[in-house]
N, CA, C and O atoms as CSV, one atom per row, in Angstrom:
chain,resi,resn,atom,element,x,y,z
A,1,MET,N,N,-11.122,-8.693,-5.714
A,1,MET,CA,C,-9.907,-9.120,-6.342
A,1,MET,C,C,-10.258,-10.230,-7.312
A,1,MET,O,O,-10.923,-11.192,-6.929
A,2,PRO,N,N,-9.829,-10.121,-8.552
A,2,PRO,CA,C,-10.089,-11.184,-9.519
A,2,PRO,C,C,-9.416,-12.492,-9.110
A,2,PRO,O,O,-8.487,-12.503,-8.301
A,3,ALA,N,N,-9.896,-13.581,-9.676
A,3,ALA,CA,C,-9.320,-14.899,-9.388
A,3,ALA,C,C,-7.841,-14.933,-9.769
A,3,ALA,O,O,-7.406,-14.247,-10.694
A,4,GLY,N,N,-7.081,-15.744,-9.039
A,4,GLY,CA,C,-5.668,-15.943,-9.340
A,4,GLY,C,C,-4.759,-15.035,-8.547
A,4,GLY,O,O,-5.212,-14.195,-7.769
A,5,GLY,N,N,-3.455,-15.219,-8.758
A,5,GLY,CA,C,-2.445,-14.415,-8.082
A,5,GLY,C,C,-2.214,-13.102,-8.794
A,5,GLY,O,O,-2.269,-13.036,-10.022
A,6,HIS,N,N,-1.956,-12.058,-8.029
A,6,HIS,CA,C,-1.759,-10.728,-8.594
A,6,HIS,C,C,-0.647,-9.998,-7.866
A,6,HIS,O,O,-0.473,-10.147,-6.657
A,7,ASP,N,N,0.104,-9.206,-8.620
A,7,ASP,CA,C,1.069,-8.286,-8.033
A,7,ASP,C,C,0.340,-6.988,-7.739
A,7,ASP,O,O,-0.407,-6.489,-8.580
A,8,VAL,N,N,0.553,-6.440,-6.552
A,8,VAL,CA,C,-0.036,-5.166,-6.149
A,8,VAL,C,C,1.104,-4.170,-5.954
A,8,VAL,O,O,2.084,-4.459,-5.267
A,9,PHE,N,N,0.965,-3.005,-6.561
A,9,PHE,CA,C,1.946,-1.936,-6.429
A,9,PHE,C,C,1.234,-0.714,-5.859
A,9,PHE,O,O,0.164,-0.332,-6.334
A,10,VAL,N,N,1.831,-0.106,-4.841
A,10,VAL,CA,C,1.256,1.067,-4.192
A,10,VAL,C,C,2.320,2.165,-4.203
A,10,VAL,O,O,3.438,1.961,-3.731
A,11,LEU,N,N,1.963,3.331,-4.747
A,11,LEU,CA,C,2.867,4.474,-4.773
A,11,LEU,C,C,2.512,5.382,-3.599
A,11,LEU,O,O,1.382,5.860,-3.495
A,12,VAL,N,N,3.481,5.618,-2.717
A,12,VAL,CA,C,3.262,6.487,-1.559
A,12,VAL,C,C,4.235,7.657,-1.610
A,12,VAL,O,O,5.311,7.568,-2.201
A,13,GLY,N,N,3.835,8.746,-0.982
A,13,GLY,CA,C,4.643,9.955,-0.943
A,13,GLY,C,C,3.769,11.161,-1.216
A,13,GLY,O,O,2.561,11.038,-1.420
A,14,ASP,N,N,4.402,12.344,-1.217
A,14,ASP,CA,C,3.662,13.581,-1.447
A,14,ASP,C,C,4.596,14.572,-2.140
A,14,ASP,O,O,5.795,14.607,-1.866
A,15,ALA,N,N,4.036,15.365,-3.029
A,15,ALA,CA,C,4.838,16.323,-3.791
A,15,ALA,C,C,5.321,17.497,-2.956
A,15,ALA,O,O,6.327,18.120,-3.297
A,16,THR,N,N,4.617,17.815,-1.856
A,16,THR,CA,C,4.964,19.040,-1.135
A,16,THR,C,C,5.335,18.844,0.332
A,16,THR,O,O,6.149,19.604,0.857
A,17,VAL,N,N,4.768,17.855,1.004
A,17,VAL,CA,C,5.041,17.689,2.440
A,17,VAL,C,C,5.671,16.326,2.705
A,17,VAL,O,O,5.563,15.406,1.893
A,18,ASP,N,N,6.330,16.215,3.857
A,18,ASP,CA,C,6.918,14.932,4.250
A,18,ASP,C,C,5.824,13.882,4.397
A,18,ASP,O,O,4.683,14.191,4.739
A,19,SER,N,N,6.197,12.645,4.133
A,19,SER,CA,C,5.280,11.521,4.285
A,19,SER,C,C,5.889,10.565,5.303
A,19,SER,O,O,6.951,9.986,5.073
A,20,HIS,N,N,5.215,10.412,6.407
A,20,HIS,CA,C,5.687,9.489,7.438
A,20,HIS,C,C,5.515,8.050,6.945
A,20,HIS,O,O,4.823,7.826,5.952
A,21,PRO,N,N,6.127,7.075,7.613
A,21,PRO,CA,C,6.011,5.690,7.145
A,21,PRO,C,C,4.556,5.280,6.907
A,21,PRO,O,O,3.652,5.649,7.656
A,22,THR,N,N,4.368,4.512,5.850
A,22,THR,CA,C,3.057,3.971,5.513
A,22,THR,C,C,3.110,2.467,5.700
A,22,THR,O,O,4.015,1.797,5.202
A,23,TYR,N,N,2.126,1.942,6.426
A,23,TYR,CA,C,2.034,0.508,6.682
A,23,TYR,C,C,0.807,-0.028,5.954
A,23,TYR,O,O,-0.276,0.549,6.052
A,24,ILE,N,N,0.971,-1.124,5.226
A,24,ILE,CA,C,-0.145,-1.723,4.494
A,24,ILE,C,C,-0.369,-3.134,5.000
A,24,ILE,O,O,0.553,-3.947,5.074
A,25,ARG,N,N,-1.627,-3.405,5.348
A,25,ARG,CA,C,-2.044,-4.735,5.799
A,25,ARG,C,C,-3.173,-5.192,4.896
A,25,ARG,O,O,-3.953,-4.381,4.396
A,26,ALA,N,N,-3.252,-6.478,4.695
A,26,ALA,CA,C,-4.367,-7.085,3.957
A,26,ALA,C,C,-4.721,-8.373,4.678
A,26,ALA,O,O,-3.842,-9.149,5.051
A,27,ASP,N,N,-6.006,-8.594,4.870
A,27,ASP,CA,C,-6.441,-9.799,5.588
A,27,ASP,C,C,-5.764,-9.906,6.948
A,27,ASP,O,O,-5.431,-11.006,7.389
A,28,THR,N,N,-5.560,-8.784,7.609
A,28,THR,CA,C,-4.949,-8.633,8.935
A,28,THR,C,C,-3.458,-8.987,8.988
A,28,THR,O,O,-2.882,-9.020,10.076
A,29,ALA,N,N,-2.830,-9.246,7.860
A,29,ALA,CA,C,-1.399,-9.560,7.843
A,29,ALA,C,C,-0.617,-8.383,7.253
A,29,ALA,O,O,-1.073,-7.771,6.287
A,30,PRO,N,N,0.554,-8.053,7.816
A,30,PRO,CA,C,1.364,-6.972,7.229
A,30,PRO,C,C,1.912,-7.401,5.867
A,30,PRO,O,O,2.385,-8.525,5.700
A,31,PHE,N,N,1.838,-6.484,4.899
A,31,PHE,CA,C,2.314,-6.798,3.551
A,31,PHE,C,C,3.428,-5.883,3.082
A,31,PHE,O,O,4.328,-6.329,2.371
A,32,ALA,N,N,3.390,-4.605,3.465
A,32,ALA,CA,C,4.404,-3.675,2.962
A,32,ALA,C,C,4.542,-2.504,3.922
A,32,ALA,O,O,3.625,-2.189,4.680
A,33,GLU,N,N,5.710,-1.865,3.873
A,33,GLU,CA,C,5.985,-0.719,4.733
A,33,GLU,C,C,6.978,0.196,4.033
A,33,GLU,O,O,7.982,-0.261,3.486
A,34,SER,N,N,6.689,1.482,4.054
A,34,SER,CA,C,7.649,2.453,3.519
A,34,SER,C,C,8.385,3.102,4.682
A,34,SER,O,O,7.947,3.022,5.830
A,35,GLY,N,N,9.481,3.732,4.381
A,35,GLY,CA,C,10.168,4.544,5.367
A,35,GLY,C,C,9.654,5.974,5.304
A,35,GLY,O,O,8.700,6.264,4.582
A,36,HIS,N,N,10.277,6.856,6.049
A,36,HIS,CA,C,9.941,8.279,6.010
A,36,HIS,C,C,10.410,8.856,4.682
A,36,HIS,O,O,11.533,8.593,4.253
A,37,LEU,N,N,9.560,9.641,4.029
A,37,LEU,CA,C,9.902,10.257,2.750
A,37,LEU,C,C,9.802,11.772,2.884
A,37,LEU,O,O,8.830,12.287,3.436
A,38,ALA,N,N,10.797,12.477,2.386
A,38,ALA,CA,C,10.768,13.935,2.396
A,38,ALA,C,C,9.770,14.427,1.348
A,38,ALA,O,O,9.429,13.691,0.422
A,39,GLY,N,N,9.307,15.656,1.489
A,39,GLY,CA,C,8.418,16.237,0.490
A,39,GLY,C,C,9.048,16.138,-0.896
A,39,GLY,O,O,10.233,16.425,-1.064
A,40,GLY,N,N,8.272,15.740,-1.868
A,40,GLY,CA,C,8.778,15.563,-3.229
A,40,GLY,C,C,9.299,14.171,-3.520
A,40,GLY,O,O,9.654,13.873,-4.660
A,41,GLU,N,N,9.353,13.311,-2.511
A,41,GLU,CA,C,9.815,11.934,-2.706
A,41,GLU,C,C,8.632,10.977,-2.750
A,41,GLU,O,O,7.635,11.156,-2.052
A,42,PHE,N,N,8.772,9.957,-3.591
A,42,PHE,CA,C,7.772,8.906,-3.724
A,42,PHE,C,C,8.494,7.563,-3.769
A,42,PHE,O,O,9.665,7.495,-4.144
A,43,THR,N,N,7.796,6.500,-3.387
A,43,THR,CA,C,8.358,5.159,-3.528
A,43,THR,C,C,7.236,4.174,-3.827
A,43,THR,O,O,6.111,4.325,-3.352
A,44,TRP,N,N,7.566,3.167,-4.621
A,44,TRP,CA,C,6.621,2.087,-4.918
A,44,TRP,C,C,6.817,0.969,-3.904
A,44,TRP,O,O,7.942,0.549,-3.633
A,45,LEU,N,N,5.707,0.494,-3.348
A,45,LEU,CA,C,5.714,-0.700,-2.505
A,45,LEU,C,C,5.087,-1.825,-3.308
A,45,LEU,O,O,4.165,-1.586,-4.088
A,46,HIS,N,N,5.570,-3.044,-3.133
A,46,HIS,CA,C,5.084,-4.181,-3.911
A,46,HIS,C,C,4.789,-5.350,-2.987
A,46,HIS,O,O,5.544,-5.625,-2.054
A,47,PHE,N,N,3.684,-6.034,-3.253
A,47,PHE,CA,C,3.373,-7.280,-2.567
A,47,PHE,C,C,2.430,-8.087,-3.452
A,47,PHE,O,O,1.861,-7.560,-4.408
A,48,ALA,N,N,2.271,-9.359,-3.130
A,48,ALA,CA,C,1.414,-10.252,-3.915
A,48,ALA,C,C,0.167,-10.607,-3.108
A,48,ALA,O,O,0.234,-10.800,-1.894
A,49,LEU,N,N,-0.969,-10.692,-3.798
A,49,LEU,CA,C,-2.221,-11.141,-3.196
A,49,LEU,C,C,-2.855,-12.178,-4.105
A,49,LEU,O,O,-2.680,-12.138,-5.323
A,50,ASP,N,N,-3.584,-13.098,-3.517
A,50,ASP,CA,C,-4.228,-14.163,-4.276
A,50,ASP,C,C,-5.740,-14.041,-4.149
A,50,ASP,O,O,-6.282,-13.994,-3.045
A,51,GLY,N,N,-6.410,-13.989,-5.295
A,51,GLY,CA,C,-7.865,-13.925,-5.318
A,51,GLY,C,C,-8.528,-15.284,-5.239
A,51,GLY,O,O,-9.754,-15.376,-5.298
A,52,GLY,N,N,-7.741,-16.341,-5.108
A,52,GLY,CA,C,-8.311,-17.691,-5.052
A,52,GLY,C,C,-8.831,-18.129,-6.414
A,52,GLY,O,O,-8.503,-17.524,-7.434
A,53,SER,N,N,-9.626,-19.164,-6.428
A,53,SER,CA,C,-10.093,-19.724,-7.706
A,53,SER,C,C,-11.287,-18.965,-8.284
A,53,SER,O,O,-11.563,-19.068,-9.479
A,54,THR,N,N,-11.996,-18.205,-7.451
A,54,THR,CA,C,-13.200,-17.512,-7.937
A,54,THR,C,C,-13.167,-16.009,-7.727
A,54,THR,O,O,-14.116,-15.325,-8.110
A,55,GLY,N,N,-12.114,-15.473,-7.134
A,55,GLY,CA,C,-12.054,-14.058,-6.789
A,55,GLY,C,C,-12.632,-13.848,-5.392
A,55,GLY,O,O,-13.358,-14.700,-4.880
A,56,ARG,N,N,-12.310,-12.719,-4.781
A,56,ARG,CA,C,-12.787,-12.464,-3.423
A,56,ARG,C,C,-12.590,-10.997,-3.074
A,56,ARG,O,O,-11.862,-10.271,-3.752
A,57,GLU,N,N,-13.251,-10.579,-2.012
A,57,GLU,CA,C,-13.040,-9.239,-1.494
A,57,GLU,C,C,-11.781,-9.228,-0.639
A,57,GLU,O,O,-11.525,-10.161,0.121
A,58,VAL,N,N,-11.003,-8.168,-0.773
A,58,VAL,CA,C,-9.803,-7.986,0.034
A,58,VAL,C,C,-9.852,-6.583,0.621
A,58,VAL,O,O,-10.018,-5.608,-0.113
A,59,ASP,N,N,-9.712,-6.477,1.912
A,59,ASP,CA,C,-9.654,-5.175,2.574
A,59,ASP,C,C,-8.196,-4.802,2.789
A,59,ASP,O,O,-7.467,-5.496,3.497
A,60,LEU,N,N,-7.775,-3.703,2.176
A,60,LEU,CA,C,-6.441,-3.167,2.416
A,60,LEU,C,C,-6.550,-2.103,3.498
A,60,LEU,O,O,-7.406,-1.221,3.430
A,61,GLU,N,N,-5.691,-2.188,4.482
A,61,GLU,CA,C,-5.651,-1.198,5.556
A,61,GLU,C,C,-4.348,-0.425,5.444
A,61,GLU,O,O,-3.268,-1.014,5.478
A,62,LEU,N,N,-4.446,0.893,5.311
A,62,LEU,CA,C,-3.279,1.754,5.280
A,62,LEU,C,C,-3.231,2.531,6.578
A,62,LEU,O,O,-4.253,3.035,7.046
A,63,ALA,N,N,-2.047,2.631,7.162
A,63,ALA,CA,C,-1.878,3.332,8.426
A,63,ALA,C,C,-0.506,4.002,8.438
A,63,ALA,O,O,0.346,3.734,7.590
A,64,SER,N,N,-0.319,4.868,9.410
A,64,SER,CA,C,0.961,5.529,9.607
A,64,SER,C,C,1.259,5.548,11.106
A,64,SER,O,O,0.555,4.915,11.893
A,65,VAL,N,N,2.290,6.269,11.489
A,65,VAL,CA,C,2.605,6.398,12.902
A,65,VAL,C,C,1.490,7.204,13.573
A,65,VAL,O,O,0.799,7.959,12.890
A,66,PRO,N,N,1.297,7.068,14.877
A,66,PRO,CA,C,0.212,7.780,15.556
A,66,PRO,C,C,0.243,9.290,15.287
A,66,PRO,O,O,1.305,9.914,15.289
A,67,ASP,N,N,-0.929,9.852,15.060
A,67,ASP,CA,C,-1.131,11.291,14.840
A,67,ASP,C,C,-0.509,11.813,13.549
A,67,ASP,O,O,-0.327,13.021,13.399
A,68,GLU,N,N,-0.184,10.932,12.625
A,68,GLU,CA,C,0.329,11.343,11.311
A,68,GLU,C,C,-0.536,10.718,10.218
A,68,GLU,O,O,-1.343,9.829,10.488
A,69,GLN,N,N,-0.360,11.190,8.983
A,69,GLN,CA,C,-1.170,10.713,7.862
A,69,GLN,C,C,-0.311,9.943,6.875
A,69,GLN,O,O,0.877,10.220,6.714
A,70,TRP,N,N,-0.932,8.973,6.219
A,70,TRP,CA,C,-0.274,8.286,5.119
A,70,TRP,C,C,-0.671,9.009,3.838
A,70,TRP,O,O,-1.693,9.695,3.800
A,71,HIS,N,N,0.132,8.858,2.793
A,71,HIS,CA,C,-0.081,9.566,1.527
A,71,HIS,C,C,-0.076,8.566,0.388
A,71,HIS,O,O,0.988,8.141,-0.062
A,72,LEU,N,N,-1.258,8.185,-0.085
A,72,LEU,CA,C,-1.404,7.250,-1.186
A,72,LEU,C,C,-1.502,8.035,-2.497
A,72,LEU,O,O,-2.370,8.896,-2.641
A,73,ALA,N,N,-0.624,7.742,-3.442
A,73,ALA,CA,C,-0.636,8.444,-4.730
A,73,ALA,C,C,-1.215,7.558,-5.844
A,73,ALA,O,O,-1.840,8.072,-6.771
A,74,ALA,N,N,-1.015,6.237,-5.764
A,74,ALA,CA,C,-1.519,5.344,-6.816
A,74,ALA,C,C,-1.576,3.911,-6.300
A,74,ALA,O,O,-0.831,3.523,-5.400
A,75,LEU,N,N,-2.484,3.133,-6.897
A,75,LEU,CA,C,-2.607,1.706,-6.592
A,75,LEU,C,C,-2.743,0.991,-7.931
A,75,LEU,O,O,-3.583,1.356,-8.753
A,76,LEU,N,N,-1.917,-0.024,-8.146
A,76,LEU,CA,C,-1.926,-0.789,-9.392
A,76,LEU,C,C,-2.053,-2.264,-9.069
A,76,LEU,O,O,-1.297,-2.804,-8.262
A,77,LEU,N,N,-2.995,-2.895,-9.691
A,77,LEU,CA,C,-3.193,-4.347,-9.553
A,77,LEU,C,C,-2.877,-4.974,-10.904
A,77,LEU,O,O,-3.531,-4.668,-11.902
A,78,ARG,N,N,-1.886,-5.843,-10.939
A,78,ARG,CA,C,-1.471,-6.447,-12.206
A,78,ARG,C,C,-1.628,-7.934,-12.136
A,78,ARG,O,O,-1.332,-8.633,-13.105
């Protein structure tokens, strides 16, 4: 992650199948959550992350309900 504060946008959903809730964590803290989306539905999730004064590595963890899959369509860092 580059230095400074950044807006993160994540597009979740699927064009053909239902998408169960998607949970996003960064640095072990919850940042965003989608609801259940029907096939053909998408939604943007938004949260802010800070790269500090010199930039840093950030691990994003995406998860869903047990035995289901999350559907990531796009990730935008602004």
